[in-house]
C-alpha positions as CSV (number, residue, x, y, z in Angstrom):
1,M,26.4,40.1,-17.6
2,V,23.0,40.1,-16.0
3,I,20.7,37.2,-16.8
4,H,17.0,37.8,-16.2
5,M,15.3,34.7,-14.9
6,P,11.5,34.4,-15.3
7,T,9.5,34.5,-12.1
8,P,8.0,31.1,-11.3
9,N,4.2,31.0,-11.8
10,L,3.1,28.8,-8.9
11,Q,-0.7,28.4,-9.0
12,K,-1.0,24.8,-7.7
13,I,1.2,23.5,-4.9
14,L,1.0,19.9,-3.7
15,V,2.0,19.1,-0.1
16,T,2.5,15.4,0.6
17,T,2.2,14.1,4.1
18,D,2.3,10.8,6.0
19,L,0.8,12.6,9.0
20,S,4.1,12.2,10.9
21,D,5.9,14.7,13.1
22,E,8.6,14.8,10.4
23,A,6.0,15.7,7.7
24,I,4.9,18.8,9.7
25,K,8.3,20.3,9.1
26,S,7.4,21.0,5.4
27,Y,4.1,22.7,6.2
28,P,5.5,26.3,7.0
29,Y,7.3,26.2,3.6
30,A,4.1,25.3,1.7
31,H,2.1,27.9,3.6
32,S,4.6,30.6,2.9
33,L,4.9,29.8,-0.8
34,A,1.2,29.7,-1.2
35,D,0.9,33.1,0.5
36,T,3.7,34.5,-1.6
37,Y,2.4,33.3,-5.0
38,G,-1.3,33.2,-4.2
39,A,-1.3,29.5,-4.9
40,K,-3.9,26.9,-4.2
41,L,-2.8,24.1,-1.9
42,T,-3.6,20.4,-2.2
43,I,-2.6,18.0,0.6
44,L,-2.1,14.4,-0.3
45,T,-1.7,11.4,2.0
46,C,-1.5,7.8,1.0
47,I,-2.7,4.6,2.8
48,D,-0.5,1.6,2.2
49,T,-2.8,-1.2,1.1
50,S,-0.2,-3.6,0.0
51,I,0.2,-7.1,1.6
52,Q,2.2,-6.7,4.8
53,L,4.3,-9.2,6.6
54,G,3.1,-9.7,10.1
55,V,5.4,-11.4,12.6
56,G,3.8,-13.7,15.1
57,G,6.4,-15.1,17.4
58,S,9.1,-16.3,15.0
59,M,6.7,-17.1,12.2
60,E,6.1,-14.6,9.4
61,M,2.7,-14.5,7.7
62,P,1.1,-12.2,5.1
63,V,-1.5,-9.8,6.4
64,M,-4.2,-8.6,4.0
65,Y,-6.6,-5.9,4.9
66,V,-10.3,-6.8,4.8
67,P,-12.6,-4.1,3.4
68,E,-13.9,-3.1,6.8
69,T,-10.4,-2.7,8.2
70,L,-9.4,-0.7,5.1
71,A,-12.4,1.5,5.5
72,A,-11.5,2.1,9.2
73,I,-7.9,2.9,8.2
74,K,-9.1,5.4,5.5
75,E,-11.5,7.0,7.9
76,K,-8.8,7.5,10.5
77,A,-6.5,8.9,7.8
78,I,-9.2,11.4,6.8
79,N,-9.8,12.4,10.4
80,D,-6.0,12.8,11.1
81,L,-5.6,14.8,7.9
82,N,-8.5,17.1,8.8
83,N,-6.8,17.7,12.2
84,H,-3.6,18.5,10.4
85,I,-5.4,21.0,8.2
86,Q,-7.3,22.6,11.1
87,T,-4.0,22.9,13.0
88,H,-1.6,23.9,10.3
89,F,-3.6,25.2,7.3
90,A,-6.8,26.6,8.8
91,T,-6.5,29.9,6.9
92,K,-5.7,28.2,3.5
93,N,-8.7,26.0,3.1
94,P,-6.8,23.4,1.1
95,Q,-8.2,20.5,-0.9
96,F,-7.2,17.2,0.5
97,V,-6.9,13.8,-1.1
98,V,-6.4,10.3,0.4
99,R,-5.2,7.7,-2.0
100,E,-4.9,4.0,-1.4
101,A,-1.4,2.7,-2.4
102,A,-1.0,-0.9,-3.3
103,M,2.2,0.0,-5.1
104,P,5.1,2.0,-3.8
105,V,3.9,5.4,-2.5
106,H,6.3,7.4,-4.7
107,H,4.5,6.0,-7.8
108,I,1.1,7.2,-6.4
109,I,2.6,10.7,-5.7
110,S,4.3,11.0,-9.1
111,D,1.1,9.9,-10.9
112,F,-1.0,12.4,-8.9
113,I,1.5,15.2,-9.8
114,R,1.1,14.4,-13.5
115,E,-2.7,13.9,-13.3
116,E,-3.3,17.2,-11.6
117,G,-0.6,19.4,-13.2
118,F,1.0,20.8,-10.0
119,D,3.6,23.6,-10.3
120,L,5.5,22.6,-7.2
121,V,5.6,19.7,-4.7
122,V,6.6,20.3,-1.1
123,M,7.4,17.3,1.1
124,A,9.5,16.4,4.1
125,S,12.3,13.8,4.2
126,H,12.5,11.5,7.2
127,G,16.2,11.7,7.1
128,R,16.8,8.0,7.2
129,S,20.3,6.8,6.4
130,G,22.2,3.6,6.3
131,L,20.4,0.3,6.6
132,K,17.0,1.9,7.2
133,R,17.2,3.9,4.0
134,A,18.4,0.8,2.1
135,L,15.5,-1.3,3.4
136,I,12.7,1.3,3.4
137,G,14.0,3.6,0.7
138,S,13.4,7.3,0.4
139,V,10.0,8.3,-0.9
140,A,11.3,11.9,-1.2
141,E,14.3,10.8,-3.3
142,Q,12.1,8.7,-5.6
143,V,9.5,11.5,-6.1
144,L,12.3,13.9,-6.7
145,R,13.6,11.7,-9.5
146,A,10.2,11.0,-11.1
147,S,8.4,14.3,-10.7
148,P,7.8,16.4,-13.9
149,T,7.8,19.5,-11.7
150,P,10.1,21.0,-9.1
151,V,10.1,19.4,-5.6
152,L,11.1,21.2,-2.4
153,V,12.3,18.6,0.1
154,V,12.5,19.8,3.6
155,P,14.8,17.9,5.9
156,A,13.1,16.5,9.0
157,H,16.0,17.0,11.2
158,E,17.5,20.5,11.6
159,R,21.3,20.8,11.9
């Protein structure tokens, strides 16, 4: 028995990036899928604006960003994202978005997916395991669980 599956209609693809070397691993997949389906690419990066714990000697203290510092961090993220786009997506002319994230990043990504109605999300996994994964968590795993659309997770480390 032959089952005919409908061809996916991918018009809007979201690429998430933390601008790391691991994130770059997902870019060729996004590029290829956009070419194959004639889809529009949007690239999203998030800036963590939550209160951080800074360690000075043996004393822990909360670190809050002042508006000038946050503006500088956002400007750097925009510049870095523009460099990524010029290097990896120059022929695609994607839209890019920088979001501030005072909550876990996976919530920002999942909300953005819903708001904009993407057909597919492409992201890299850092490949953390053990204690690092337990402490830091997996953004890719959380997005995969919460996303209303399919998510392609590209492993950061090749086997």
